[in-house]
C-alpha positions, 0 to 999 in steps of 0.5 A: 647477616642471615640468621637461623634460630633453632627451636619452636617455643617462647624463648625462640619467639623472644630471640626473633623478635629482638634480632628482627630489630637489629640493623645487621640483619638481612634475613631471619629463619626459624626452624621449626618456629611458631605462628609468633616467629612467622610474624618476624621471620621465616619459619622452615619446617625443619626439627631442631635436631635434624642436623642434615636438613639444618646443614642443607638450609644453612648452605642454601640460605648462606647463613651467617650465624646459628642460635640454638634455642632448646637444650636437646640439639645441644646435648646431641651435639649440633655445635660438634656436628658444624665443627666437623663438617668442612662446609660448616665449620666456619659458621659460628653457632651460639650454644655449647658443644657436647662437652659443655652441654653436660652442665645440663645434660647431666645433673651429676656431671654439673654437681662434680663440676661444682664442687671441683671448682669450689662453686657453692651447692647442696651436698648430693649422692647419685645412684643408678638402677643397680644401686637402688637398695643403697639409694633407699637406705641413703634416703633414711639418712637424709633430713626431709624435704627429699630432693630427687633429680633425674640425671638426664633431660626431662623437659623441666619436669624431672625434679621431685621434691617430697616431705615423707621418706616413704613417698621419696623412696616410692618416687626413687623406685619409680624413677630408677626401676620403672624409668618414670622419666625414660632414659633421663632417670636411669641415673638419679641425683638425690640432693640436700634441700636448699632453703631460701628464695630462688632466681636465675642468672644468665651469662653470655660467654665466648669462652674467654670473657663474659656478660651478665644479663639481667636476672630473673625469677620464674614460677614453676608450679602449675597453680597459684600459691606454688601448688600443684605438679611442676611445669616448664614455667608459668611466668617470670619477673625481672629484675628481682628485688632481692637481687641487690647489688651486694648479692649479685657481686657475690654471684659473680664472684663465687659462681660466674668467675669460677664457672668460666674458669672452670670450663677453661681448666677443663678444656671445654671451649664454651660459647654461649648462654649458661643459665645458673639457677640459684637459691638465695640462702640468707643473702648467700648464693647456692647453685641448684643447677646449670642450663646450657641455654636461656631458660623459658619463660625467663627469656621472655623477660630477660630479652626485652630488658636488653636495650643493646643490639642483640645480634651484635652481641651474639656476633661478638660471641661467635668471633671470640670478641665479647670483651669488646662488646657493651651491653645496656640494660632497661631499668624498667620491670618486665613480667611475663604471664604464661597462658597454658592449655587445659590439663597441662602439665598433664594431658592436654589437647591441641588445636584450640582457636585463639581469639583476641591477639590484637590489638596489644596493650602498649608496653606489652608483648605477646610471645608465642610458645605453642601456637601454629597457623591454620589459614587465617587462624591461630591455634594452640599447639602445645602445653604452654601456648602464650607468654604475655610480657609487659613493661612496668615501673614495678612489678604490680604495674608490669603484672597488672598489664600482663593479667589485663592482656591475658584475660582479653585472649581466649582459647578453650581450657585457657589457664594461668596463674593470677599471683605471678610476682606477688611474693616480690612485692 
């Protein structure tokens, strides 16, 4: 099979690394990819949302299956584009159509979906620019902390949590009246704050049946101790010790099954990944959000724990035969530590040479997130640069390996959190 992966981050490198091991693979293409994906496949200089160019590539290279990594192409309708084209409609796309991608593309849509289908989640209200005054008054009726979410896509940075009502009112004004997150915050969801410990559960579905992948916990704040602004993710750990068999059974019965059933009831033919962001509220799962794709950097700990042929699983999704597939999970812990550029998640410089990528410690994998090749050199090309993933018998051993390798790798401005997994030990 000739496979195309759309995207350029650590998630896409993890997909590529795993698919490259499949006996079913003939050729692997990544558009646009990064310096890491180039080590296991062929990068093609096409943006993940350039649908006409993607069509030409699929036809030219006789692509058998397309895997969509990031959310943008899904929300923009890449799957719909394939189905509407006579030459492409028989090429399976792993990732939902526009209607299913609304689970991530619109916070309000996902909240309405959860409430309609009895999926446990926080109470909420939503407001547009024209309803700003109503929103400001609503905040005065809510107990702190105040959770404000841009309705649309904001690259993982559209959620703000504040303790002071005046600060929350200022933030709401910035988001709605001053378009702080652009079009993404043309509508804002104000949500009840949920107490507990977060984790993420990942589901692969063909629209009929599903497989639950390993769970993970990621770390969003830039500094140790969960200080500083939110980022796209500074590290992740899988499995999550508090996600016991009993808790995960609750997740399946109260969240996963009604989500899949709800999609069917809405007439949404969903083929792909569902990321379920959860809060463990005194042993009961509450859904914080859905994503219509795998998380990043969670993918860099989930994928290494899948022992089965990943391409076979994805092929089964495309054929609507996921119920016939099996999935085997590695019992070991996997932890990833993200090395980021100085200044991230604010302004940062690109083009810094990365030193020390070889040799890799046994049991560790370097997934490239924001890198590019320049001659013999590999340079930084993003805010999140490298995800250092390691296996271990427990969290301490896995994170210790990743920290060790992270110390050896150098580039100007390098920063990483030194407390990944500490709260789970």
